N, C-alpha and C positions, 0 to 999 in steps of 0.2 A: 500462586496462592497457597504455597505449601506451608506458610506461617500463619494462616488464618483466612479472613475474608477479604483482605486487601491484596492487590497485585503488587509484586515486587519485581525487580529487574535482576535476572541471573544470566550467566553466560557460560560458554564452554569452548575450549580450544579443540580443533580437529586437525590431525596431521595430514600430510599429503597422500596417505594411503586410505584415509577415511576413518581412522581409529580416533575415537573420542578420548582425548587426553584427560579431561576432567569429567568423569561420569557422574560425580555427585554435584557438579556445576559450581560455578564461582558466584557467590553473592556480591552483586555490584551495588545495589541499593535496596535496603530492606526497611526503610523508614515507615512510619505509620501513614495511613491513607494510601491511595493508589499511586504507584510509580509505574508508568505504562508507556506503550508505543516507543520502545527503544530502537535506536539506529546506531551504527558503528562505522568508523572509518579508520584506516591504518596509515600511519605516516612513514613507515619503513623501520621505525624503532618501537613506537608505542601505538596503542589504539585509543581513540576517544569514543566513549559511549555517551550518548545523549538520550534524554527521555523527558516525558511530561510528568512533572511532580505536582500532584493534586493537593498537597498540603497547603501550598500558597499560590497555586496557579502559575508556577514558574517552569522554565526550561532549565534543567540541571544536567550536569555531566560529571564524568570521572574518567581518568586515564587508566589504562590497564597495560602492563608491560608484557613482553612476549613469554614470560614465565607464568603469566596468569595472576600476578600480584596487582591488586587494585591500589593505585598510588594515592588516591583521595578517598579513603574509606567512607567518609561522610558526604562525599560529592562536593560540587561547588556550583554556584548559581551562574548560569549563562545569561539568562534574562529574568529579571525580577520586576519588570514594568508593571504599572497598575493593571488591574483586572487580570484576565487569564491569557497565557500563551500556551499553544497546543500544537500537536502533530509535528515534531521536529524532524529534520533531515540533515545529514552531514556528509561532507566529502573532504578530502585532503587536496590542497592546492599547491603542492610543491614546497611551500614554506610554512603556511599556516593551514589550520582547519577552517572551514567555513560552515557555520550552522545556520539553518533557516527554519522558520516556523510561521504559523498564522497567529495573529496578535489582536487582542481586544482592547488595547489601551485607549483607543479613540471611542468616544461615546456612540457615534453613529457609523456602523460598518465594521468589518473585520479586514485587516490588511496583512501584507506579507513583510516580515522583518527578518534581519539576519545579523550576524556578527562574526568576526574572525576570532579564532582562539589559537594561541601559540602552542607549540609542541611542549612547552613547559606548563601549560594549563592556565595561562593568563588570558583573560577575556579582553581583547583589544578594543572593542567597541561596546563598552558596558551599557550605554544608552540604546544600543541597537541601531542598525542601518535600515531606514525605510526603503524597501525595495518597491512596494506598490501599496498605495492606499487611495481609494476613491470613496468619497462620502456616500453612505447608504449602500455600498456594494459589499457583498460577502465573498471574500477570497480565501480559499482553503487548500489544505493538503499540498504544501510545496515540496518539491523534489529538486535536487541539484546535482550537477556534474561539472567536472573541470577538464578542459581539453588541452591543458598544457600552457595556455595563454590567458583565457578568461573562463569565468563560470557562466553556465546557463541555469537560471532558476526558472522552474515551470510550476504553475499552480492552476487551480480550478476556480473559475467563476461559474455561476449557474449557466449551463449550456455553452460555456466557452472554455478553451484552453488558452492561457496567456503565459507570457514569459518575459524575462529580462536578461540581458547580457551585463554581467558585473565584473569589473576588473579585480586584480589581486589586492588593490588598496581599499576595496569596498565601494568604489564609485559605480553607480548605475550608468552604463554607457548608452543603452538603448532598451526600450520596451517594445515587445513584439506581440502580435496576435497570431496564434498558431492554428486554431481550428474552432469550428462550431458544429452544430447538428450532432450534439453528443448527449450523453446522459446528464441529468441535473448535477450529480456529483460523480465524476468520472475517474478519480484515483489515478492521475497521470504518473508516469515514471520516465526518467531520462537517463540515457547513457551516452557515451562518446567513444569514437574510434581513435581519439587523439587529435582529430582535426574538426570533424563535423559532429553533430549531435543527432540522436534518434529518440523520439518521444513516443510512448505508447499509452493508450487509454482505453477504457470501456466506453462504448458508443452505441446509442440507441436509434440511430437514423433509420434502421431497418426493422423497427419494432422490438425485436429481441435485443439483448445486450451482446454486442460483438466486440472484438478487439481491433482497433485501428491504430495506425502509426503515421508519423510524419518526420521528415528529416529537416534539420536546420543547419545551415553552414556556419562557419566560424564568424562571419560578419553579422549573423542574425537574420539572414534571408531564409524564409520558409520555402523549401524545395518542393514540398507536396502540399499545395495550398488548401486542398479539401481533405487531406489525409487519404490513406489507402487501407483496404481491409487486410488484416493479418490473419484473422479467423472469423468466419461467419457460419460456423457449424451449427447444427440444429441445437435448440436450447440456448441457454445463456452462457456467455464467457465473461469473466469479471476479474478485477484486481490483478492487472498484468504487472510483470516485472521484466527487466531486460538487462543484459550484460553483453559486452563485446568479447568474443573469444579469440581475437587476434586476426580473424579473417572476416567473420560475419557477426551479425547481432543474433543472439539467442533470446527469444521471447517466451516466457512462461505465463500461465494464467490458471485461475480456477475454471473448471469446465463442468457444465451441468447436462451433458448429452446423455449420460447413463443414469442408472439407479442412484449411485452415490456420486458425490462431488469428487472429481479427479483433478490431477494436474496434467495439462497438455502443453505442448510447446510448438514453436516454429523457428526455422532458420531464415533470416532476412539478410540479403546482401546489402552492402553499403550503397548500391545503386537503387535500393528500395524495392527489390524483387523478392517475393516470398518463394524460397527455394524448396521447402518441404515442411510438413507438419508431422507431429508424432506424439504419442502418449508417453508421459514421463513417470507418473505414479497412478496406478489403478488398483491399489490394494483395497481390501474390503473396508467399508466405512467411509466417512467424508474426510476430504483433505482440503485445507484452506490456506490462504495467505502465503504463497510461495515467495521465497527470497533467493536470489541467484547471485553468485560471485565467481569470478575467474579463479581457477585452481591451477595446478601444475600441468604443463604440456597442453593437451587438448581438453583436459578435464575441467568440468565446472562443478561447484558444490551448490546443490539446491537444498534449502531447509524449508519446512512447512509444518503446519499444525495438523495432526492426524488423529483420527479416532482409534482407541483401543478398548476392547471389551474386557480384558483381563491383564493383570500385571503379576508376574510370578505365580501364575495359576489362580490368583484370587480375582474375583469379579471387580471391575473398575468402572467401565462405561464412562470414560473420560477422554480428554484430549491430551496428547503429548507432542513434544517437538521432535520431529524426525529429520533425517538428512540423508543425502545420497550423492556420491561422486559419480558423474556420468559423462559420457562423450556423446554429444548430440548426433543422431544418425544423419546420414546424407542421402538424399534422394528417396526417402521413405514416406509414403503417403499413408496416414493412419485411417483404416477403414473398419475399425472394430464395430460390430453390430450394436445398434442403439436400442436400449431397453426402454419400453414405454409403460407408463403407469396403468394400473387396472382400475383405479377409482380416484375420485376427488379426495384430496387430503390437504390439511394445513398443519404442518409440523410445529413442534415447540421451537420458539426462537432461540438463537444461540449468539452470544452468551445470555444467560438469564440467572440472576437479575442483570439489568442493563446498566452500564456505567456511562458510556458515551456513544456506543454504536452497537447494533445488533443486526442479525440477518435472519430472514424468515423464508422458509422453503415450503413450497406447495406444489401440487401436481394436478394436471388435467388429463383425464384418461381417454382411451379409445381413439376414435377419429374425431374428437371434439374440435370445434372451431368456434370459440365462444368469446364474449366480452368478459374479461376478468376485472373485477373491481375490488381492490385491496386497500383498506383504510385503517388508520389509527385513530382511536377515540380516547379521551381522558376519562377520569372516574365519574364525571358528571354527564357523560354522553356527548360532549362537544367534539366535533370533528377537528382533529389536530393536523393530520397529514394524509393525503392521498398518495399512496405508493405506486399503485398500478391502476390504470383505467384504459384498457385497450384490448383489441382482439388478439387472442393467443391460440396457437395450435396445441395438440396434445404434447405432453412432455413434463419434465421437472423444471421448476423455476426457483430462483433464489433472488431476493431483493435485500439490499442493505439499507438500514435506516440509521441516521446519525443523530437521532433525538432532536431534530429541528422540525418546526412546523412548515406549512406551505409557503411561508414568507422567508424561510431560512433562519428564523430565530430559534435559539435553544429553548426547549420547554422546561417548565419546573419539574422536579422529581415528583413521582406519585404513581398511582395505578394507571396503567394504560391497557387498552384492549385492542385486539386486531379483529376486524370483520372482513370476510371474503364472500363475494357474491359472484357466481358464474352463470 
C-alpha cells in the first residue's frame, strides 16, 4: 500500500546466500483499486506472477525475467469471465504454466477453474477449464502441484478437502475426495516429491485448529483417508504451507501457542511420519502467512509478514515482508515454554479496514475452561456470522473471517461489529 490506500503487487529477487537483490522492490502491478493475493512460479527462464485484480474481478498476470524486468508492465488478463475470479494459484508443468482460481461466473455456487499459460505469456484456454462446479456449492482457495506427469488441484468445500487430477492438456482425469472433519475454511496447500503428493490443511476436529496432512499417490488414491496430525500443539495452528526438500516434506504454519503469533514447522517423511517439530520464527511481534520454497542444497527460503515497531529508528508499528534461509533441524523437538494470558482480551482485527479477509485475535486467561461465543454483526445489529461457539481452554486464539455469512455468501460492504462472550 506504499502508493496510497490500495494494494499493489511488488516483488524482489533474493540470491542463494539470502541477500535481497532488489531492496527497493520491483513494481509488478500498481494499477488503481486492489491488486492482491499474488502467487509466482518459475519456468527455468522466467517467472509468472499471478494475482487477483479487483478493478474488473479478473485474474491477471505478468512475466518477470531473471534480471527482474517485468515483461508485461501493464499485465495481461488470464481470466476475464463474468462476475469475479479470486484467489489464484500457479505452478509450472514442464512446458506450460497452469493457473487455477475460484470462480463466480455461475449464478448459483462458486467453482474451481483454470487455464494453461505458455512461457511466452499466451493464455491457452481463454474461456477457462472447468475443474469443479457443483450447483449451490461453494468451492474456494485452490492450490496446485505438478509431479512431472499430471497436476493435482486441491480446494476447500465447507468441511471438506477435494481434489482433481488434471493432465498437461488441461483434461480433468479424476475427481477425488481427500478429507473431512476439518475447519469450515481450511486453507489447503499441496506439494509433491515428483511422484506422489502431500496436502496439508488446518483442521478443527479436536476443537482447536490443528495442522493435518494426507498423501495422495500419482493415480489419485488417497493414502491417508482420514488424514494424520502434523501439529496438535496447545493453542491454534493455521495457514500451513509445505515444500519438498529432496528427502522429506517441510511444513510451516502460523502458531498461536505463545504471546505472539510465531512460525513453527515440522519435517514429515514421504511415508507420512512426522519426524520432528521446531520453531522457525519467534521474533517479537506477530508473524503471519508463511510461504516456503526450496533453495540451494539443504536450504529453504521462508517468507512471511511480520510486525515491526520502527523503521530506521522512526516509529512504524506496521507489517513488513521478512525472509530467512534456513536448514530444517533433524531430530529436534520444540519445547519452548508456553506463555498464558493474564486477562480476557479482544484485539483489533487485522487488516483493518477489511477488503476480503481479516483475522481476529482474543485471549482466555488463567485456568479458564469456558464456552467462547464470537460473532459478527452488521450495522443494523443483525447476526452475520458465528465464528466461534465452543469450549476453549486458557490461551491465545486467532480466527480468520473471509467476509462471508453463515451460508457462505459474501456480505455487502459496510460497518461490521464483533461481539465476544465467554
